[in-house]
All heavy atoms as a GROMACS GRO file, in nm:
protein
  541
    1MET      N    1   0.084  -0.118   0.000
    1MET     CA    2   0.000   0.000   0.000
    1MET      C    3   0.088   0.124   0.000
    1MET      O    4   0.186   0.133   0.074
    1MET     CB    5  -0.090   0.001   0.123
    1MET     CG    6  -0.170   0.128   0.136
    1MET     SD    7  -0.290   0.125   0.270
    1MET     CE    8  -0.195   0.204   0.397
    2SER      N    9   0.052   0.221  -0.082
    2SER     CA   10   0.125   0.348  -0.085
    2SER      C   11   0.084   0.434   0.032
    2SER      O   12  -0.034   0.450   0.061
    2SER     CB   13   0.097   0.422  -0.215
    2SER     OG   14   0.155   0.355  -0.323
    3LEU      N   15   0.182   0.491   0.099
    3LEU     CA   16   0.154   0.585   0.207
    3LEU      C   17   0.135   0.725   0.150
    3LEU      O   18   0.048   0.800   0.194
    3LEU     CB   19   0.270   0.585   0.307
    3LEU     CG   20   0.253   0.674   0.428
    3LEU    CD1   21   0.131   0.631   0.511
    3LEU    CD2   22   0.377   0.671   0.514
    4LEU      N   23   0.213   0.758   0.046
    4LEU     CA   24   0.204   0.888  -0.019
    4LEU      C   25   0.208   0.870  -0.169
    4LEU      O   26   0.293   0.797  -0.220
    4LEU     CB   27   0.322   0.977   0.025
    4LEU     CG   28   0.331   1.113  -0.043
    4LEU    CD1   29   0.214   1.203  -0.002
    4LEU    CD2   30   0.464   1.180  -0.010
    5GLU      N   31   0.116   0.935  -0.239
    5GLU     CA   32   0.114   0.931  -0.385
    5GLU      C   33   0.092   1.071  -0.438
    5GLU      O   34   0.010   1.146  -0.387
    5GLU     CB   35  -0.001   0.844  -0.436
    5GLU     CG   36   0.023   0.697  -0.428
    5GLU     CD   37  -0.085   0.620  -0.501
    5GLU    OE1   38  -0.090   0.628  -0.625
    5GLU    OE2   39  -0.163   0.554  -0.432
    6LEU      N   40   0.167   1.105  -0.541
    6LEU     CA   41   0.145   1.226  -0.619
    6LEU      C   42   0.106   1.180  -0.757
    6LEU      O   43   0.174   1.095  -0.816
    6LEU     CB   44   0.270   1.313  -0.627
    6LEU     CG   45   0.297   1.407  -0.511
    6LEU    CD1   46   0.322   1.331  -0.383
    6LEU    CD2   47   0.412   1.499  -0.543
    7ARG      N   48  -0.003   1.234  -0.808
    7ARG     CA   49  -0.054   1.194  -0.940
    7ARG      C   50  -0.066   1.316  -1.029
    7ARG      O   51  -0.152   1.401  -1.009
    7ARG     CB   52  -0.190   1.127  -0.926
    7ARG     CG   53  -0.189   1.002  -0.840
    7ARG     CD   54  -0.328   0.945  -0.824
    7ARG     NE   55  -0.329   0.836  -0.729
    7ARG     CZ   56  -0.435   0.801  -0.658
    7ARG    NH1   57  -0.548   0.867  -0.670
    7ARG    NH2   58  -0.427   0.701  -0.573
    8ASN      N   59   0.025   1.326  -1.125
    8ASN     CA   60   0.023   1.433  -1.224
    8ASN      C   61   0.014   1.571  -1.157
    8ASN      O   62  -0.069   1.654  -1.194
    8ASN     CB   63  -0.091   1.412  -1.322
    8ASN     CG   64  -0.069   1.488  -1.450
    8ASN    OD1   65   0.044   1.510  -1.493
    8ASN    ND2   66  -0.177   1.531  -1.512
    9VAL      N   67   0.099   1.596  -1.059
    9VAL     CA   68   0.096   1.721  -0.983
    9VAL      C   69   0.168   1.831  -1.061
    9VAL      O   70   0.279   1.812  -1.110
    9VAL     CB   71   0.160   1.702  -0.844
    9VAL    CG1   72   0.176   1.835  -0.772
    9VAL    CG2   73   0.075   1.607  -0.761
   10GLU      N   74   0.102   1.943  -1.072
   10GLU     CA   75   0.160   2.063  -1.132
   10GLU      C   76   0.146   2.175  -1.030
   10GLU      O   77   0.047   2.183  -0.959
   10GLU     CB   78   0.088   2.099  -1.261
   10GLU     CG   79   0.104   1.992  -1.367
   10GLU     CD   80   0.041   2.029  -1.499
   10GLU    OE1   81  -0.036   2.127  -1.505
   10GLU    OE2   82   0.068   1.959  -1.597
   11ALA      N   83   0.246   2.260  -1.022
   11ALA     CA   84   0.242   2.373  -0.929
   11ALA      C   85   0.299   2.495  -0.999
   11ALA      O   86   0.380   2.484  -1.091
   11ALA     CB   87   0.323   2.342  -0.803
   12ARG      N   88   0.254   2.611  -0.954
   12ARG     CA   89   0.302   2.735  -1.015
   12ARG      C   90   0.314   2.843  -0.911
   12ARG      O   91   0.250   2.841  -0.807
   12ARG     CB   92   0.212   2.779  -1.130
   12ARG     CG   93   0.069   2.805  -1.094
   12ARG     CD   94  -0.016   2.850  -1.215
   12ARG     NE   95  -0.025   2.748  -1.318
   12ARG     CZ   96   0.022   2.761  -1.443
   12ARG    NH1   97   0.079   2.872  -1.480
   12ARG    NH2   98   0.010   2.665  -1.529
   13TYR      N   99   0.401   2.936  -0.941
   13TYR     CA  100   0.417   3.059  -0.863
   13TYR      C  101   0.373   3.171  -0.956
   13TYR      O  102   0.446   3.208  -1.048
   13TYR     CB  103   0.562   3.078  -0.820
   13TYR     CG  104   0.612   2.970  -0.726
   13TYR    CD1  105   0.692   2.866  -0.771
   13TYR    CD2  106   0.578   2.973  -0.592
   13TYR    CE1  107   0.737   2.768  -0.685
   13TYR    CE2  108   0.623   2.875  -0.504
   13TYR     CZ  109   0.702   2.773  -0.552
   13TYR     OH  110   0.746   2.676  -0.466
   14GLY      N  111   0.252   3.220  -0.934
   14GLY     CA  112   0.196   3.318  -1.026
   14GLY      C  113   0.186   3.256  -1.164
   14GLY      O  114   0.136   3.145  -1.179
   15PRO      N  115   0.237   3.322  -1.267
   15PRO     CA  116   0.227   3.267  -1.403
   15PRO      C  117   0.336   3.163  -1.436
   15PRO      O  118   0.332   3.101  -1.541
   15PRO     CB  119   0.243   3.390  -1.491
   15PRO     CG  120   0.330   3.483  -1.411
   15PRO     CD  121   0.290   3.458  -1.267
   16VAL      N  122   0.431   3.142  -1.345
   16VAL     CA  123   0.544   3.052  -1.373
   16VAL      C  124   0.513   2.912  -1.325
   16VAL      O  125   0.494   2.888  -1.205
   16VAL     CB  126   0.673   3.104  -1.305
   16VAL    CG1  127   0.788   3.008  -1.330
   16VAL    CG2  128   0.707   3.243  -1.353
   17LYS      N  129   0.508   2.816  -1.419
   17LYS     CA  130   0.485   2.677  -1.383
   17LYS      C  131   0.615   2.616  -1.334
   17LYS      O  132   0.715   2.616  -1.404
   17LYS     CB  133   0.433   2.600  -1.505
   17LYS     CG  134   0.382   2.462  -1.472
   17LYS     CD  135   0.345   2.386  -1.597
   17LYS     CE  136   0.196   2.376  -1.610
   17LYS     NZ  137   0.159   2.286  -1.722
   18ALA      N  138   0.613   2.567  -1.209
   18ALA     CA  139   0.734   2.514  -1.147
   18ALA      C  140   0.741   2.361  -1.150
   18ALA      O  141   0.849   2.304  -1.152
   18ALA     CB  142   0.744   2.563  -1.003
   19LEU      N  143   0.626   2.294  -1.148
   19LEU     CA  144   0.621   2.147  -1.159
   19LEU      C  145   0.534   2.111  -1.278
   19LEU      O  146   0.428   2.170  -1.298
   19LEU     CB  147   0.561   2.083  -1.033
   19LEU     CG  148   0.638   2.092  -0.903
   19LEU    CD1  149   0.561   2.020  -0.792
   19LEU    CD2  150   0.777   2.034  -0.916
   20HIS      N  151   0.578   2.014  -1.352
   20HIS     CA  152   0.509   1.972  -1.474
   20HIS      C  153   0.473   1.825  -1.467
   20HIS      O  154   0.552   1.740  -1.507
   20HIS     CB  155   0.597   1.996  -1.597
   20HIS     CG  156   0.645   2.136  -1.611
   20HIS    ND1  157   0.584   2.227  -1.693
   20HIS    CD2  158   0.748   2.201  -1.553
   20HIS    CE1  159   0.647   2.342  -1.686
   20HIS    NE2  160   0.748   2.330  -1.601
   21GLY      N  161   0.359   1.790  -1.409
   21GLY     CA  162   0.311   1.653  -1.410
   21GLY      C  163   0.394   1.554  -1.330
   21GLY      O  164   0.426   1.445  -1.380
   22VAL      N  165   0.427   1.587  -1.207
   22VAL     CA  166   0.507   1.498  -1.122
   22VAL      C  167   0.418   1.388  -1.065
   22VAL      O  168   0.312   1.415  -1.009
   22VAL     CB  169   0.573   1.576  -1.006
   22VAL    CG1  170   0.641   1.482  -0.909
   22VAL    CG2  171   0.671   1.677  -1.062
   23SER      N  172   0.461   1.264  -1.080
   23SER     CA  173   0.392   1.149  -1.021
   23SER      C  174   0.496   1.064  -0.948
   23SER      O  175   0.605   1.042  -0.999
   23SER     CB  176   0.324   1.064  -1.129
   23SER     OG  177   0.223   1.137  -1.194
   24LEU      N  178   0.460   1.020  -0.828
   24LEU     CA  179   0.547   0.932  -0.751
   24LEU      C  180   0.465   0.863  -0.644
   24LEU      O  181   0.353   0.904  -0.614
   24LEU     CB  182   0.665   1.008  -0.689
   24LEU     CG  183   0.635   1.120  -0.589
   24LEU    CD1  184   0.622   1.066  -0.447
   24LEU    CD2  185   0.749   1.221  -0.592
   25HIS      N  186   0.520   0.758  -0.589
   25HIS     CA  187   0.454   0.694  -0.474
   25HIS      C  188   0.561   0.645  -0.377
   25HIS      O  189   0.671   0.610  -0.417
   25HIS     CB  190   0.360   0.581  -0.516
   25HIS     CG  191   0.430   0.457  -0.559
   25HIS    ND1  192   0.470   0.436  -0.688
   25HIS    CD2  193   0.467   0.347  -0.491
   25HIS    CE1  194   0.530   0.319  -0.697
   25HIS    NE2  195   0.530   0.262  -0.579
   26VAL      N  196   0.525   0.652  -0.250
   26VAL     CA  197   0.613   0.607  -0.143
   26VAL      C  198   0.534   0.503  -0.065
   26VAL      O  199   0.427   0.532  -0.012
   26VAL     CB  200   0.653   0.724  -0.050
   26VAL    CG1  201   0.742   0.673   0.063
   26VAL    CG2  202   0.722   0.834  -0.128
   27ASP      N  203   0.588   0.382  -0.060
   27ASP     CA  204   0.521   0.275   0.013
   27ASP      C  205   0.547   0.287   0.162
   27ASP      O  206   0.648   0.344   0.205
   27ASP     CB  207   0.568   0.138  -0.036
   27ASP     CG  208   0.517   0.106  -0.175
   27ASP    OD1  209   0.408   0.153  -0.211
   27ASP    OD2  210   0.588   0.035  -0.248
   28GLU      N  211   0.456   0.234   0.240
   28GLU     CA  212   0.470   0.234   0.384
   28GLU      C  213   0.600   0.164   0.423
   28GLU      O  214   0.633   0.058   0.370
   28GLU     CB  215   0.350   0.164   0.447
   28GLU     CG  216   0.338   0.185   0.595
   28GLU     CD  217   0.205   0.136   0.649
   28GLU    OE1  218   0.108   0.128   0.572
   28GLU    OE2  219   0.202   0.105   0.769
   29GLY      N  220   0.676   0.226   0.512
   29GLY     CA  221   0.802   0.169   0.558
   29GLY      C  222   0.923   0.207   0.475
   29GLY      O  223   1.036   0.176   0.513
   30GLU      N  224   0.903   0.273   0.360
   30GLU     CA  225   1.015   0.314   0.275
   30GLU      C  226   1.076   0.444   0.324
   30GLU      O  227   1.007   0.530   0.380
   30GLU     CB  228   0.968   0.337   0.131
   30GLU     CG  229   0.951   0.214   0.050
   30GLU     CD  230   0.922   0.246  -0.096
   30GLU    OE1  231   0.849   0.341  -0.124
   30GLU    OE2  232   0.976   0.173  -0.180
   31LEU      N  233   1.204   0.460   0.300
   31LEU     CA  234   1.274   0.586   0.318
   31LEU      C  235   1.305   0.638   0.179
   31LEU      O  236   1.356   0.564   0.095
   31LEU     CB  237   1.403   0.568   0.396
   31LEU     CG  238   1.389   0.518   0.540
   31LEU    CD1  239   1.526   0.495   0.600
   31LEU    CD2  240   1.310   0.617   0.622
   32VAL      N  241   1.274   0.765   0.155
   32VAL     CA  242   1.289   0.822   0.021
   32VAL      C  243   1.363   0.954   0.030
   32VAL      O  244   1.340   1.032   0.123
   32VAL     CB  245   1.151   0.843  -0.045
   32VAL    CG1  246   1.164   0.911  -0.178
   32VAL    CG2  247   1.080   0.711  -0.059
   33ALA      N  248   1.449   0.980  -0.067
   33ALA     CA  249   1.518   1.109  -0.078
   33ALA      C  250   1.481   1.171  -0.211
   33ALA      O  251   1.467   1.101  -0.312
   33ALA     CB  252   1.669   1.090  -0.069
   34VAL      N  253   1.464   1.301  -0.211
   34VAL     CA  254   1.439   1.375  -0.336
   34VAL      C  255   1.567   1.449  -0.369
   34VAL      O  256   1.612   1.535  -0.293
   34VAL     CB  257   1.321   1.472  -0.319
   34VAL    CG1  258   1.297   1.549  -0.447
   34VAL    CG2  259   1.195   1.397  -0.278
   35LEU      N  260   1.628   1.414  -0.481
   35LEU     CA  261   1.756   1.471  -0.521
   35LEU      C  262   1.741   1.545  -0.653
   35LEU      O  263   1.658   1.509  -0.737
   35LEU     CB  264   1.860   1.360  -0.539
   35LEU     CG  265   1.884   1.267  -0.420
   35LEU    CD1  266   1.979   1.155  -0.462
   35LEU    CD2  267   1.940   1.345  -0.304
   36GLY      N  268   1.821   1.648  -0.670
   36GLY     CA  269   1.822   1.720  -0.796
   36GLY      C  270   1.900   1.848  -0.785
   36GLY      O  271   1.934   1.894  -0.675
   37ALA      N  272   1.928   1.908  -0.898
   37ALA     CA  273   2.002   2.033  -0.904
   37ALA      C  274   1.918   2.148  -0.850
   37ALA      O  275   1.796   2.135  -0.833
   37ALA     CB  276   2.042   2.061  -1.049
   38ASN      N  277   1.983   2.261  -0.825
   38ASN     CA  278   1.911   2.381  -0.786
   38ASN      C  279   1.807   2.414  -0.894
   38ASN      O  280   1.837   2.407  -1.014
   38ASN     CB  281   2.007   2.499  -0.771
   38ASN     CG  282   2.096   2.485  -0.650
   38ASN    OD1  283   2.070   2.405  -0.562
   38ASN    ND2  284   2.202   2.565  -0.646
   39GLY      N  285   1.685   2.445  -0.850
   39GLY     CA  286   1.580   2.480  -0.945
   39GLY      C  287   1.510   2.362  -1.007
   39GLY      O  288   1.428   2.379  -1.098
   40ALA      N  289   1.538   2.241  -0.961
   40ALA     CA  290   1.477   2.121  -1.020
   40ALA      C  291   1.337   2.093  -0.968
   40ALA      O  292   1.266   2.011  -1.026
   40ALA     CB  293   1.566   1.999  -0.995
   41GLY      N  294   1.295   2.158  -0.857
   41GLY     CA  295   1.160   2.140  -0.807
   41GLY      C  296   1.146   2.061  -0.679
   41GLY      O  297   1.036   2.024  -0.641
   42LYS      N  298   1.256   2.039  -0.609
   42LYS     CA  299   1.251   1.962  -0.484
   42LYS      C  300   1.165   2.031  -0.379
   42LYS      O  301   1.073   1.971  -0.324
   42LYS     CB  302   1.392   1.941  -0.429
   42LYS     CG  303   1.488   1.869  -0.523
   42LYS     CD  304   1.628   1.862  -0.467
   42LYS     CE  305   1.692   1.997  -0.445
   42LYS     NZ  306   1.728   2.072  -0.565
   43THR      N  307   1.192   2.156  -0.353
   43THR     CA  308   1.117   2.231  -0.252
   43THR      C  309   0.972   2.250  -0.296
   43THR      O  310   0.880   2.236  -0.215
   43THR     CB  311   1.184   2.366  -0.224
   43THR    OG1  312   1.316   2.342  -0.175
   43THR    CG2  313   1.105   2.447  -0.123
   44THR      N  314   0.951   2.278  -0.421
   44THR     CA  315   0.814   2.297  -0.470
   44THR      C  316   0.734   2.168  -0.459
   44THR      O  317   0.615   2.171  -0.427
   44THR     CB  318   0.815   2.348  -0.616
   44THR    OG1  319   0.889   2.470  -0.621
   44THR    CG2  320   0.676   2.371  -0.668
   45THR      N  321   0.797   2.054  -0.480
   45THR     CA  322   0.728   1.926  -0.463
   45THR      C  323   0.682   1.910  -0.318
   45THR      O  324   0.567   1.874  -0.291
   45THR     CB  325   0.820   1.809  -0.502
   45THR    OG1  326   0.856   1.824  -0.640
   45THR    CG2  327   0.752   1.675  -0.481
   46LEU      N  328   0.769   1.941  -0.222
   46LEU     CA  329   0.732   1.932  -0.081
   46LEU      C  330   0.624   2.034  -0.046
   46LEU      O  331   0.534   2.006   0.033
   46LEU     CB  332   0.854   1.950   0.008
   46LEU     CG  333   0.958   1.839  -0.004
   46LEU    CD1  334   1.082   1.873   0.078
   46LEU    CD2  335   0.901   1.706   0.038
   47ARG      N  336   0.631   2.151  -0.105
   47ARG     CA  337   0.527   2.252  -0.082
   47ARG      C  338   0.393   2.209  -0.140
   47ARG      O  339   0.288   2.237  -0.083
   47ARG     CB  340   0.570   2.386  -0.140
   47ARG     CG  341   0.679   2.452  -0.059
   47ARG     CD  342   0.724   2.582  -0.120
   47ARG     NE  343   0.826   2.643  -0.035
   47ARG     CZ  344   0.902   2.744  -0.072
   47ARG    NH1  345   0.888   2.796  -0.193
   47ARG    NH2  346   0.992   2.793   0.011
   48ALA      N  347   0.395   2.139  -0.252
   48ALA     CA  348   0.271   2.088  -0.311
   48ALA      C  349   0.208   1.984  -0.219
   48ALA      O  350   0.087   1.981  -0.199
   48ALA     CB  351   0.298   2.029  -0.449
   49VAL      N  352   0.290   1.899  -0.160
   49VAL     CA  353   0.240   1.797  -0.067
   49VAL      C  354   0.182   1.863   0.058
   49VAL      O  355   0.074   1.825   0.106
   49VAL     CB  356   0.353   1.698  -0.027
   49VAL    CG1  357   0.308   1.608   0.088
   49VAL    CG2  358   0.395   1.615  -0.147
   50SER      N  359   0.250   1.964   0.110
   50SER     CA  360   0.205   2.029   0.234
   50SER      C  361   0.095   2.131   0.212
   50SER      O  362   0.039   2.182   0.309
   50SER     CB  363   0.324   2.095   0.304
   50SER     OG  364   0.372   2.204   0.228
   51GLY      N  365   0.066   2.163   0.087
   51GLY     CA  366  -0.043   2.257   0.058
   51GLY      C  367  -0.006   2.403   0.071
   51GLY      O  368  -0.093   2.488   0.081
   52THR      N  369   0.123   2.435   0.069
   52THR     CA  370   0.164   2.574   0.082
   52THR      C  371   0.188   2.643  -0.052
   52THR      O  372   0.230   2.758  -0.055
   52THR     CB  373   0.290   2.586   0.170
   52THR    OG1  374   0.395   2.511   0.112
   52THR    CG2  375   0.263   2.537   0.312
   53VAL      N  376   0.161   2.574  -0.161
   53VAL     CA  377   0.167   2.632  -0.295
   53VAL      C  378   0.046   2.581  -0.372
   53VAL      O  379  -0.003   2.470  -0.348
   53VAL     CB  380   0.301   2.594  -0.366
   53VAL    CG1  381   0.309   2.447  -0.396
   53VAL    CG2  382   0.320   2.675  -0.492
   54ARG      N  383  -0.006   2.662  -0.461
   54ARG     CA  384  -0.120   2.618  -0.542
   54ARG      C  385  -0.076   2.506  -0.636
   54ARG      O  386   0.031   2.513  -0.695
   54ARG     CB  387  -0.175   2.734  -0.623
   54ARG     CG  388  -0.250   2.831  -0.538
   54ARG     CD  389  -0.331   2.927  -0.624
   54ARG     NE  390  -0.387   3.029  -0.539
   54ARG     CZ  391  -0.338   3.152  -0.529
   54ARG    NH1  392  -0.236   3.189  -0.601
   54ARG    NH2  393  -0.395   3.238  -0.448
   55ARG      N  394  -0.162   2.406  -0.648
   55ARG     CA  395  -0.126   2.292  -0.732
   55ARG      C  396  -0.249   2.234  -0.799
   55ARG      O  397  -0.362   2.253  -0.753
   55ARG     CB  398  -0.058   2.184  -0.650
   55ARG     CG  399  -0.150   2.126  -0.544
   55ARG     CD  400  -0.106   1.990  -0.498
   55ARG     NE  401  -0.178   1.949  -0.380
   55ARG     CZ  402  -0.297   1.889  -0.383
   55ARG    NH1  403  -0.356   1.863  -0.497
   55ARG    NH2  404  -0.356   1.855  -0.269
   56ASP      N  405  -0.224   2.162  -0.906
   56ASP     CA  406  -0.324   2.078  -0.971
   56ASP      C  407  -0.275   1.935  -0.958
   56ASP      O  408  -0.160   1.910  -0.924
   56ASP     CB  409  -0.339   2.115  -1.119
   56ASP     CG  410  -0.405   2.250  -1.138
   56ASP    OD1  411  -0.503   2.278  -1.066
   56ASP    OD2  412  -0.360   2.326  -1.224
   57GLY      N  413  -0.362   1.840  -0.986
   57GLY     CA  414  -0.328   1.700  -0.969
   57GLY      C  415  -0.372   1.652  -0.832
   57GLY      O  416  -0.438   1.725  -0.758
   58GLU      N  417  -0.337   1.530  -0.799
   58GLU     CA  418  -0.381   1.471  -0.673
   58GLU      C  419  -0.263   1.437  -0.583
   58GLU      O  420  -0.162   1.386  -0.629
   58GLU     CB  421  -0.459   1.341  -0.699
   58GLU     CG  422  -0.592   1.361  -0.765
   58GLU     CD  423  -0.668   1.230  -0.779
   58GLU    OE1  424  -0.607   1.122  -0.766
   58GLU    OE2  425  -0.788   1.238  -0.803
   59VAL      N  426  -0.281   1.466  -0.455
   59VAL     CA  427  -0.188   1.422  -0.352
   59VAL      C  428  -0.270   1.335  -0.258
   59VAL      O  429  -0.370   1.380  -0.202
   59VAL     CB  430  -0.124   1.540  -0.277
   59VAL    CG1  431  -0.034   1.489  -0.165
   59VAL    CG2  432  -0.045   1.628  -0.373
   60VAL      N  433  -0.226   1.210  -0.240
   60VAL     CA  434  -0.298   1.115  -0.156
   60VAL      C  435  -0.204   1.070  -0.046
   60VAL      O  436  -0.092   1.025  -0.071
   60VAL     CB  437  -0.345   0.992  -0.238
   60VAL    CG1  438  -0.419   0.894  -0.151
   60VAL    CG2  439  -0.431   1.037  -0.357
   61PHE      N  440  -0.250   1.084   0.080
   61PHE     CA  441  -0.172   1.041   0.195
   61PHE      C  442  -0.258   0.943   0.274
   61PHE      O  443  -0.368   0.977   0.317
   61PHE     CB  444  -0.133   1.160   0.282
   61PHE     CG  445  -0.054   1.121   0.403
   61PHE    CD1  446   0.078   1.083   0.391
   61PHE    CD2  447  -0.112   1.121   0.528
   61PHE    CE1  448   0.152   1.046   0.502
   61PHE    CE2  449  -0.040   1.083   0.640
   61PHE     CZ  450   0.093   1.046   0.626
   62ALA      N  451  -0.207   0.823   0.294
   62ALA     CA  452  -0.278   0.718   0.369
   62ALA      C  453  -0.420   0.701   0.317
   62ALA      O  454  -0.517   0.700   0.393
   62ALA     CB  455  -0.277   0.750   0.518
   63ASP      N  456  -0.433   0.690   0.185
   63ASP     CA  457  -0.561   0.668   0.116
   63ASP      C  458  -0.660   0.783   0.128
   63ASP      O  459  -0.779   0.765   0.103
   63ASP     CB  460  -0.628   0.538   0.162
   63ASP     CG  461  -0.553   0.415   0.115
   63ASP    OD1  462  -0.494   0.419   0.005
   63ASP    OD2  463  -0.554   0.314   0.187
   64ARG      N  464  -0.614   0.902   0.167
   64ARG     CA  465  -0.702   1.020   0.174
   64ARG      C  466  -0.647   1.128   0.083
   64ARG      O  467  -0.529   1.164   0.095
   64ARG     CB  468  -0.711   1.074   0.316
   64ARG     CG  469  -0.784   0.980   0.410
   64ARG     CD  470  -0.804   1.039   0.546
   64ARG     NE  471  -0.880   1.164   0.536
   64ARG     CZ  472  -0.887   1.254   0.631
   64ARG    NH1  473  -0.823   1.237   0.744
   64ARG    NH2  474  -0.958   1.364   0.615
   65LYS      N  475  -0.729   1.179  -0.008
   65LYS     CA  476  -0.688   1.289  -0.093
   65LYS      C  477  -0.672   1.415  -0.010
   65LYS      O  478  -0.759   1.449   0.069
   65LYS     CB  479  -0.790   1.314  -0.204
   65LYS     CG  480  -0.794   1.207  -0.309
   65LYS     CD  481  -0.890   1.244  -0.419
   65LYS     CE  482  -0.902   1.130  -0.518
   65LYS     NZ  483  -1.001   1.162  -0.623
   66LEU      N  484  -0.559   1.480  -0.026
   66LEU     CA  485  -0.535   1.605   0.044
   66LEU      C  486  -0.595   1.719  -0.038
   66LEU      O  487  -0.576   1.723  -0.160
   66LEU     CB  488  -0.387   1.628   0.066
   66LEU     CG  489  -0.313   1.522   0.148
   66LEU    CD1  490  -0.166   1.560   0.165
   66LEU    CD2  491  -0.378   1.503   0.283
   67PRO      N  492  -0.666   1.810   0.026
   67PRO     CA  493  -0.731   1.917  -0.048
   67PRO      C  494  -0.630   2.014  -0.108
   67PRO      O  495  -0.520   2.031  -0.056
   67PRO     CB  496  -0.818   1.987   0.057
   67PRO     CG  497  -0.751   1.957   0.186
   67PRO     CD  498  -0.688   1.821   0.170
   68ARG      N  499  -0.672   2.077  -0.217
   68ARG     CA  500  -0.590   2.180  -0.278
   68ARG      C  501  -0.608   2.310  -0.204
   68ARG      O  502  -0.711   2.334  -0.141
   68ARG     CB  503  -0.628   2.200  -0.425
   68ARG     CG  504  -0.594   2.081  -0.509
   68ARG     CD  505  -0.608   2.109  -0.654
   68ARG     NE  506  -0.738   2.168  -0.686
   68ARG     CZ  507  -0.786   2.178  -0.807
   68ARG    NH1  508  -0.716   2.133  -0.909
   68ARG    NH2  509  -0.902   2.233  -0.830
   69ARG      N  510  -0.509   2.395  -0.214
   69ARG     CA  511  -0.517   2.529  -0.156
   69ARG      C  512  -0.620   2.610  -0.235
   69ARG      O  513  -0.618   2.611  -0.357
   69ARG     CB  514  -0.380   2.594  -0.166
   69ARG     CG  515  -0.372   2.731  -0.109
   69ARG     CD  516  -0.230   2.782  -0.120
   69ARG     NE  517  -0.227   2.920  -0.083
   69ARG     CZ  518  -0.129   3.002  -0.112
   69ARG    NH1  519  -0.026   2.959  -0.180
   69ARG    NH2  520  -0.133   3.127  -0.074
   70PRO      N  521  -0.710   2.680  -0.166
   70PRO     CA  522  -0.810   2.758  -0.238
   70PRO      C  523  -0.747   2.874  -0.315
   70PRO      O  524  -0.645   2.927  -0.274
   70PRO     CB  525  -0.903   2.809  -0.127
   70PRO     CG  526  -0.831   2.790  -0.001
   70PRO     CD  527  -0.725   2.688  -0.022
   71GLU      N  528  -0.809   2.908  -0.426
   71GLU     CA  529  -0.764   3.023  -0.505
   71GLU      C  530  -0.787   3.150  -0.427
   71GLU      O  531  -0.887   3.165  -0.358
   71GLU     CB  532  -0.840   3.030  -0.638
   71GLU     CG  533  -0.812   2.912  -0.730
   71GLU     CD  534  -0.670   2.910  -0.782
   71GLU    OE1  535  -0.614   3.017  -0.812
   71GLU    OE2  536  -0.613   2.800  -0.796
   72ALA      N  537  -0.694   3.242  -0.434
   72ALA     CA  538  -0.709   3.369  -0.362
   72ALA      C  539  -0.758   3.478  -0.455
   72ALA      O  540  -0.745   3.474  -0.571
   72ALA     CB  541  -0.577   3.410  -0.299
   0.00000   0.00000   0.00000
């Protein structure tokens, strides 16, 4: 069973698209690292999971869809 899943997640800062269709899953009991160069989207991916950046796509944690941040 997946503990965390991202399905086609896209995120943006204003008009700038920072994530383009990110999908991943983390199974229960796994340890995972997100690696990449500066500007690759590591922090934005974590912000999409935590709901601190506007996003499209689905984030599922423990079989529950996490709500998207409301439009301001």
